[in-house]
N, C-alpha and C positions, 0 to 999 in steps of 0.2 A: 504494500500500500504506500501511497505517496503521503509525505508529511506536508502540512501547510500551516499557515498562521491561524490562530483561533479567532483573530479579529475579522477575518474574512467571513461574511455573513453566511455564505453557503457551505463553508468548509465542514462545520460540524454535521450538517445534514448529510453531506456526501460521505463523510466518514462513517456515520451510523448506518446509512443504507448499505455501504460496502461491507461493514462488519456484519450486519444482519444477513445479507446475501451470502457472505462467506460462511458464516456459522450455520445457516440453514442448509447450505450445500454440504458442509462438512458433516452435520448430523444425519443427513439423508444418506450419504455415501458410506460413512463409517459407523458400523453398528457397535464397534468396540468402545466408543465414547459413551459413557453412561453418566447420568447425574448421580450425585452422591445420594445414597439411599438413606432415607429417614434422618435427615439432618435437622436436629432440634434447634429452637431458638437459643438454648443455653450453649450449645456447641458453637453457634455463630457468635454469641457474646464473647466466648473465650478467644475466638480468632480475630474479631473486629472490635477494637477498644472504642469506648465512647469518645475518646479524644479526636477521632476522625470525623465526628459529627459537628455540624455548625448549628447551634441551638439559638433560636431567637424567640422573644415573647412579645405579645401585643395584646390589645384589649379584646376581650372575648364577647361574643354575643350570647353566651350561654347563661346558666343560672348564676345568681349571686346578689340579686337585689341592688342596693346602692353601691355595693362593692364593685360591680361590673364597670362602672364609670370611673373608678379610681385606680384599679389595680390591673396590671398586665398579666392575665391568667392564661390566655391562649398561647400554646407552645407550638412552634414549627421547627422541625428537624430536617436538615439537609445532609445527605450523604453522597459525596462525589464518588461515583463508582469507578470512573476512569482513573482517578488519582489514587485509589486505594491500593497500597502495596500488599495487603493481606489477602487479596483475591487473585486467583489465577486468571489467565486470559479467557479460558473456556468458561469459568464461572461468571466472569464479567459479561460475556456474550449471552450466556443463558439468562442472566438477570435482565439484560437489555431486551431479549426476546419476550420473556414472561411478563415483565413489568413495563413494557414500552409506553403504556398510557399514563404511567405515574412518574416518568422521567422527563425532566425539562430539556431544553436545547443545550444546556451546559453539561449535561450528564449527571445532574443531581437527582437523587431519589428523594422525594419530599413527602413527609407525613406531618399531620397536625393533630392536636387534641385540644378540645375546649369544653369537654363535658363536665369537668370537675370544677370546684370553686377555688382550688388553690393551684398555684403555678407548679409546685413540686409534684402533686399528684398527676397533673396534666403532662408534665415532663416524663414521669415514670410510665404513664400510659402510652405516650407517643414513642418512647424508646422501645417498649414491648411490641408495639404495633410494627415498628420498623424491622425489628429482629424477626418477627413472625412472617412479614412479607418476604424477607430474604430467605427464610427457612422454606416457605412454600415454593419460591422460585427455584431453589436449588435441590429440592427433593424430587426424586423420580416418581412420576405418576404411572401407576400400573395400567397396562393396556387392557382393553376389554377382551375377555375370552368369549368367543362366539360359541353358543350352545344351540342345540336343536330343541324345538318345542317339546314339552312333555306330553305324554299320552292324554292326560287330563285336560291340558290346555287345548289340544287339538279337538277333543270331543266337545269341549265348551264352545269353541269357535264354530264347529259344525252345527251344534244345537242352536246357537244364535242365528246362524244363516237360515236354518229351517224355520225358526219363528218369524224371521223377517220375510221369508218367502211366503209364508201363510198369510201374513198381514197384507202383502202386496196382491196376493191371489184373491183375497176377499175383496179388496178394493176394485180389482179388475172385474170380478163378478157383479159388483154393484153398479159399475159403470155400464156394463152391457145389458143390464136388466131393462125390459121394455118400460117406457114411460106411460103412466096411467093418467 
């Protein structure tokens, strides 16, 4: 891939689309690359320290009475995925694919919390939410195992078809009856 200046407005978009295309092609071609199985938020917490997060507070629109107008209780956490040294390139690409709607143009994964009345509880909640999002993105999702219908379900389906057929047949007979 070619490197470019971040100041160029189209650079990041081109970089992410190229990364997305490359990762998608890589995951389709190579079946040996698997996601980490059952990665818990606690395991991610041990790998990614909170010092990598940019935490800011602002006024909340949530509960709090008069306190809402005085105290900054809403917490927003930004985590720059591209700059994180604790994630591998494959993990970064998987996060970009899974959480593409939650990542801004600078590569920041953003979470907010404003449901609690105190900033500390909102901060704790937002950090947990961020770790959980990363855990879900990095955990392998099991594929659907296709099965054939059971004997009971086949019989139920045929019975429903018979009932429906009788209803339609009765309608047909009423339509063809001579008008008096």
